[in-house]
N, C-alpha and C positions, 0 to 999 in steps of 0.2 A: 641426389644420387648420381653416380657416375654412369657412363654408358660403355658398351662394348666397342670401343674404338680400335683402330689397328694396333695401337700400343698394347692395350690390354689383351688382345687376341694373341699377340706374340708372347706376352708375359705368361699367358695361360699355357702356351705350348712349352715354354721352359719350365714352368711350375710342375707340369704333369710328369716329367721324367723322374725326379726324386720321389714324387708322391706315389706313383704306381710301383716303382722299384723298391721302395722302402716300407710300403704298407705292410703291417705285421699282424693284421687280424684276418680271420677267415671271412671270405666275402664271395659273392657270386659274380658272374662276368659283367652283367649290366650295372650292378651296384658299384663296382670299382670305377667305371666311367662316370656314373652319376655323382658319386661321393666326391670325386676329384673336382668336378665342375661346381658343385654346390659349395664346397669349402673355399675354392678360389673366389667365387662370387661374394661370399660373406666377408672374406678377407679384404676385398676391395670395394665393397658397397655397390655391387653391380646387380642389375635386375635379372630375374629369371621368370619365364612363363613357358610351361610345357603344354602342348596340345595332345589330346587323345581322342579317339573316335568311338562314339557310342550313340548310334542313331543320330549322327551329326557330330561336328567337332565341338569339343569342350576344352576348358583350360584349367590348369592348376597354376596359379600365379603367386609369386613370392610377395607377401605383404608384411613388411617389417613391423607394423603396428601389432600384429598378432603372432608372427612367426619369429622365433629365435632360430639360431643355426640348427640345433639338435631337433627341434620340433619339425622344421621344414624338411630337414634331411630324412627324418623318419617317415614323413608322409611320402616323399618321393621314392625312397628305397622300398617301402612297403608296397607301393601301388604301381610303379612303372618297371617294365622289363625291357628286354632286348628289342622287341617290336616297337615299343614306344620310343626307344632310342633312335631307331630308323626314322620314325615320324618326326623327330625333332632335330634331325641333322640334314645336311645337304651333300650332294655328290661333289667330290673334289678330284681333279685330274691327278693321276698317279705322280707325275713329276712335281706337283705342288704339295704333295702330302708331307706332313711334319709330325713331330711329337705331339701327342694329345689327340690326334685324329684317330678315327676308328675304322676297323675292318669288320663289317657286319655280315652275318648269315641269317637268312630267314628259312627255317626248316619247313614250317607250315603256317597256318593261320594263327597259331597260338604260341609257337616256340621259335626262339632265335638264339643267336650267340654274338657276343661282343668281345672284340680284341682291341686293346688300347695300344697304339703305336708308341714305342719308346724311341726308336731310331729307324730311319729308312735311307738307304744309299743306293745309287745306281752302280751296277757292275757292268762295265762296257764289254768285258769278255763274254759274259753270259747274256748280255743285252736284256737284263732284267733288274728289278729292284730287290735288294736284300733287306728284309724287314725284321726288326726285333720288336716283339710285343709282349705285353703282360696280360694275363687274364685270370679271372676266377672261374669257378665252375659250380656244378651242383652234384653232391652237397658242397656247401661253401668250403673254400680252402684259402690259405695264404696265397696271394697272387703268384703265379708261376710264369717264368720267362720262357718264351719260345722264339725261334728264329728260323727263317726259311726264305726262299725266293717267293715273290708275290704270286707267280704263276702256279706255284705248288700248293697254295692255300686253297682248301676246298670250299666250293659253294659261296663265293664272295658275292654279296648282294650288289647288284648293278655292275659287277666286275670292276669296282672302283672303291677307294677309301671314302669315308664320309667325315664331315666336320660339323661341329655343333652349329645350329642355326642362330648365330649371334645377332643377326638383324631382327629375327623374331623375338629374341630376348629383349631387345631394345624397344619392342612394341610396334615394329613395322609390320604391316599386313603381309602375310606370306600365303600364297595360294596353297591350300591344303588338299591332298588327295589320299584316298585310301581305298583299297580294293575290297575290303570286307565290311559289310554293313552289320557289324556285330561288335559287342564290347571287346576291347583289347585288354586281356588280363595279364598279370605278371606271369612270366614263365618259371617262377619259383616253384609253385605248387598250386593245387586246385582249391586249397582252403582260403587263400587270400581273397579279400573282397574286391569287387570291381572298383575301378577308379571312380565310378559314378558316385560312390559313397564317401569320397574324400572331402573333408571340410576345407574350405578355402576362405 
């Protein structure tokens, strides 16, 4: 199996642009980011392992002996939401942000929002970064394009973009923190089961 080296990380950034801009099915915000990641990982035989918090940290790991692409994607999209995306990403400084990175919002202990960056450029006149992003929403829609200066985007988690935790996917130990000692459920709806019930 390959690993998420620097080349694959840059390839993922390039891959994300046509993926999110040409995605033609209805989808919610977190699922768009997750689906892009899972499809790229399967295309290039890369590992994935997602952590979630439920009375301690637990993991959903890609095991190709039992998971094909559609089975694993359905597990991830059904059970993980925007707050889980936050838990499986790391802060990136604004000048280093690129396509495929995420701009996250945490509304409360159960609800969040995910924006997938398509393009980001610095405008010296405004002294700010012009961001183009795509997002789904609830109810699901075909991804919609938005653009604005970064400082105008409301309620950005950590006031910075975030990037998938590629070192974590490679199996390296990442110090985990979470402020809520309770299960993190999908922000899709209240009928979805807890990630504790996910088969791995």
